[in-house]
GULO-392081 format. One record per residue (C-alpha): residue number from 1; residue in one letter; chain; x, y, z. Coordinates in pm, whole numbers, plus 50000, padded with zeros to 5 digits. Layout:
<tivo NUM, "A", "A", <X, Y, Z>>
...
END
This chain:
<tivo 1, "M", "A", <10928, 58059, 63586>>
<tivo 2, "I", "A", <10664, 57825, 63445>>
<tivo 3, "E", "A", <10417, 58116, 63421>>
<tivo 4, "Q", "A", <10643, 58280, 63161>>
<tivo 5, "F", "A", <10667, 57964, 62951>>
<tivo 6, "N", "A", <10416, 57964, 62666>>
<tivo 7, "F", "A", <10296, 57603, 62632>>
<tivo 8, "D", "A", <10006, 57416, 62482>>
<tivo 9, "I", "A", <09811, 57302, 62788>>
<tivo 10, "Q", "A", <09615, 57044, 62584>>
<tivo 11, "M", "A", <09939, 56887, 62460>>
<tivo 12, "I", "A", <10086, 56879, 62811>>
<tivo 13, "F", "A", <09777, 56702, 62948>>
<tivo 14, "A", "A", <09767, 56466, 62649>>
<tivo 15, "I", "A", <10124, 56364, 62725>>
<tivo 16, "L", "A", <10076, 56340, 63099>>
<tivo 17, "N", "A", <09739, 56160, 63096>>
<tivo 18, "G", "A", <09872, 55865, 62903>>
<tivo 19, "K", "A", <09802, 55936, 62536>>
<tivo 20, "V", "A", <10167, 55891, 62445>>
<tivo 21, "S", "A", <10187, 55576, 62653>>
<tivo 22, "A", "A", <09868, 55441, 62492>>
<tivo 23, "A", "A", <10003, 55513, 62143>>
<tivo 24, "I", "A", <10332, 55336, 62222>>
<tivo 25, "N", "A", <10139, 55041, 62370>>
<tivo 26, "R", "A", <09927, 55010, 62054>>
<tivo 27, "K", "A", <10242, 55013, 61840>>
<tivo 28, "L", "A", <10407, 54757, 62072>>
<tivo 29, "I", "A", <10102, 54527, 62048>>
<tivo 30, "R", "A", <10106, 54551, 61667>>
<tivo 31, "N", "A", <10480, 54479, 61656>>
<tivo 32, "F", "A", <10450, 54187, 61898>>
<tivo 33, "R", "A", <10168, 54037, 61683>>
<tivo 34, "K", "A", <10362, 54091, 61358>>
<tivo 35, "N", "A", <10646, 53890, 61512>>
<tivo 36, "G", "A", <10425, 53607, 61640>>
<tivo 37, "L", "A", <10438, 53712, 62007>>
<tivo 38, "E", "A", <10102, 53685, 62181>>
<tivo 39, "I", "A", <10184, 53906, 62478>>
<tivo 40, "T", "A", <10052, 54242, 62595>>
<tivo 41, "P", "A", <10255, 54546, 62703>>
<tivo 42, "E", "A", <10150, 54472, 63064>>
<tivo 43, "Q", "A", <10278, 54116, 63033>>
<tivo 44, "W", "A", <10595, 54253, 62875>>
<tivo 45, "T", "A", <10667, 54464, 63185>>
<tivo 46, "V", "A", <10624, 54160, 63411>>
<tivo 47, "L", "A", <10839, 53942, 63186>>
<tivo 48, "L", "A", <11107, 54211, 63172>>
<tivo 49, "F", "A", <11125, 54216, 63552>>
<tivo 50, "L", "A", <11127, 53835, 63579>>
<tivo 51, "W", "A", <11404, 53800, 63318>>
<tivo 52, "E", "A", <11619, 54010, 63549>>
<tivo 53, "K", "A", <11499, 53855, 63876>>
<tivo 54, "D", "A", <11301, 53531, 63856>>
<tivo 55, "G", "A", <11103, 53389, 64148>>
<tivo 56, "V", "A", <10961, 53703, 64311>>
<tivo 57, "S", "A", <10643, 53766, 64504>>
<tivo 58, "Q", "A", <10337, 53916, 64339>>
<tivo 59, "Q", "A", <10380, 54217, 64569>>
<tivo 60, "E", "A", <10730, 54275, 64429>>
<tivo 61, "L", "A", <10583, 54266, 64080>>
<tivo 62, "C", "A", <10312, 54513, 64185>>
<tivo 63, "N", "A", <10575, 54752, 64318>>
<tivo 64, "A", "A", <10796, 54718, 64011>>
<tivo 65, "T", "A", <10514, 54772, 63760>>
<tivo 66, "F", "A", <10296, 55020, 63957>>
<tivo 67, "K", "A", <09997, 54784, 63942>>
<tivo 68, "D", "A", <09751, 54709, 64221>>
<tivo 69, "K", "A", <09711, 54357, 64363>>
<tivo 70, "P", "A", <09385, 54265, 64182>>
<tivo 71, "S", "A", <09528, 54377, 63846>>
<tivo 72, "M", "A", <09848, 54182, 63906>>
<tivo 73, "T", "A", <09651, 53871, 64006>>
<tivo 74, "R", "A", <09452, 53885, 63679>>
<tivo 75, "L", "A", <09772, 53946, 63482>>
<tivo 76, "I", "A", <09950, 53650, 63643>>
<tivo 77, "D", "A", <09639, 53430, 63595>>
<tivo 78, "N", "A", <09645, 53507, 63221>>
<tivo 79, "M", "A", <10021, 53452, 63202>>
<tivo 80, "E", "A", <09979, 53114, 63373>>
<tivo 81, "R", "A", <09711, 53016, 63118>>
<tivo 82, "Q", "A", <09960, 53105, 62842>>
<tivo 83, "H", "A", <10226, 52894, 63019>>
<tivo 84, "L", "A", <10459, 53194, 63057>>
<tivo 85, "V", "A", <10482, 53181, 63437>>
<tivo 86, "V", "A", <10393, 52955, 63727>>
<tivo 87, "R", "A", <10314, 53039, 64089>>
<tivo 88, "I", "A", <10496, 52833, 64350>>
<tivo 89, "N", "A", <10430, 52850, 64726>>
<tivo 90, "D", "A", <10710, 53016, 64918>>
<tivo 91, "K", "A", <10871, 52755, 65142>>
<tivo 92, "K", "A", <10939, 53016, 65414>>
<tivo 93, "D", "A", <10590, 53172, 65405>>
<tivo 94, "R", "A", <10309, 52953, 65275>>
<tivo 95, "R", "A", <10078, 53259, 65243>>
<tivo 96, "T", "A", <10306, 53394, 64969>>
<tivo 97, "N", "A", <10346, 53273, 64614>>
<tivo 98, "K", "A", <10660, 53326, 64413>>
<tivo 99, "V", "A", <10619, 53385, 64041>>
<tivo 100, "H", "A", <10863, 53192, 63822>>
<tivo 101, "L", "A", <10918, 53193, 63448>>
<tivo 102, "T", "A", <10844, 52874, 63258>>
<tivo 103, "K", "A", <11062, 52755, 62971>>
<tivo 104, "T", "A", <10813, 52922, 62735>>
<tivo 105, "G", "A", <10847, 53250, 62925>>
<tivo 106, "K", "A", <11225, 53227, 62922>>
<tivo 107, "D", "A", <11235, 53142, 62552>>
<tivo 108, "L", "A", <11046, 53462, 62461>>
<tivo 109, "E", "A", <11315, 53692, 62598>>
<tivo 110, "E", "A", <11538, 53744, 62295>>
<tivo 111, "R", "A", <11255, 53799, 62044>>
<tivo 112, "A", "A", <11046, 54014, 62278>>
<tivo 113, "R", "A", <11342, 54237, 62371>>
<tivo 114, "F", "A", <11425, 54280, 62001>>
<tivo 115, "V", "A", <11066, 54381, 61915>>
<tivo 116, "A", "A", <11036, 54616, 62215>>
<tivo 117, "N", "A", <11368, 54784, 62133>>
<tivo 118, "K", "A", <11261, 54824, 61770>>
<tivo 119, "T", "A", <10931, 54979, 61884>>
<tivo 120, "L", "A", <11109, 55221, 62116>>
<tivo 121, "K", "A", <11346, 55326, 61836>>
<tivo 122, "E", "A", <11044, 55391, 61611>>
<tivo 123, "A", "A", <10875, 55596, 61884>>
<tivo 124, "L", "A", <11188, 55804, 61951>>
<tivo 125, "H", "A", <11278, 55855, 61585>>
<tivo 126, "G", "A", <11400, 56208, 61513>>
<tivo 127, "L", "A", <11481, 56298, 61873>>
<tivo 128, "T", "A", <11835, 56399, 61961>>
<tivo 129, "L", "A", <12016, 56256, 62263>>
<tivo 130, "E", "A", <11989, 56597, 62430>>
<tivo 131, "E", "A", <11612, 56611, 62371>>
<tivo 132, "L", "A", <11581, 56263, 62519>>
<tivo 133, "R", "A", <11794, 56356, 62819>>
<tivo 134, "V", "A", <11590, 56671, 62889>>
<tivo 135, "S", "A", <11259, 56487, 62836>>
<tivo 136, "Q", "A", <11361, 56205, 63068>>
<tivo 137, "E", "A", <11466, 56450, 63340>>
<tivo 138, "A", "A", <11145, 56654, 63303>>
<tivo 139, "L", "A", <10922, 56346, 63321>>
<tivo 140, "R", "A", <11120, 56214, 63618>>
<tivo 141, "K", "A", <11049, 56543, 63800>>
<tivo 142, "V", "A", <10677, 56534, 63709>>
<tivo 143, "F", "A", <10657, 56177, 63838>>
<tivo 144, "S", "A", <10838, 56271, 64159>>
<tivo 145, "N", "A", <10605, 56570, 64209>>
<tivo 146, "T", "A", <10293, 56358, 64171>>
<tivo 147, "K", "A", <10366, 56018, 64325>>
<tivo 148, "D", "A", <10206, 55944, 64658>>
END
């Protein structure tokens, strides 16, 4: 079936190798800055998870954001320096740290969600609901076909 489909292989690889994601991230960074939010898209994904479920292990954050442990450690280190999160030793397992939002991290939620939603609307401008549904399903299949 796919052999019969005439597609632009360069465009497919541009989409799948992260160019779209990089473009959205650049727009998100600009929109965060314009609105006085000094956070990165990577920090945004961690904050988004913590706003839903605060006090999780770094491993849980790695799994949720598809980041490796060293990258997550650097990310959390930077977020601690910005007073967005704090690591607290797990009482049940002292080898594990739980990552908790600070008041500063909690207070960012409303503004950051607004800016991220605005950015997503800008990125999806002109797409119909059906195009979005088909795109989401196609990308879900590609992800499923390629994840380890």
